[in-house]
C-alpha angles and dihedrals in degrees: 000000000000133000136048122320095272092051092047091047091052091049092049091049091050091049091050091054089051091049091049090058092049091049091049089053092050091049094048091049092050093048091049087060092044090251134127131222119246134171111241124195120195129192118194107196095186094055093033092232138124134190140182124210142170108238137181109232131189128222092272092065116089089227090063094072096049116124120220093261098049138090128201128201121190118195115208106189138147088272095042098041103124096036117019122227106250125206116188129178149129119320125219092275134228096290095055093042091050092050090051092050090047090052090051091051091051090052090049092050090051090050091051091048091052089053090059093052 
């Protein structure tokens, strides 16, 4: 983004509206197929890479049954090749997530202020 803080703020807001529309489309498409959207994070040790993606999963996928305050980790290893070892439990929760988002917003506001200086 380029410009002063008000121009950057306007550009970010416009991008967020565009992203909202894309997310609504993804959600509608998933629901039409009786699927749900879940964030999936993969770590590939052999290639030393990781990625995060938003995926539509059906009711056969372990991610389908996750509640909003849960995390799930599936370990695919030599020993757990055919059926991964799955660990499921409580997530950080709304309070901790909100405090992390608030901290990110504070950092962004400081960055925007430094752009005006």
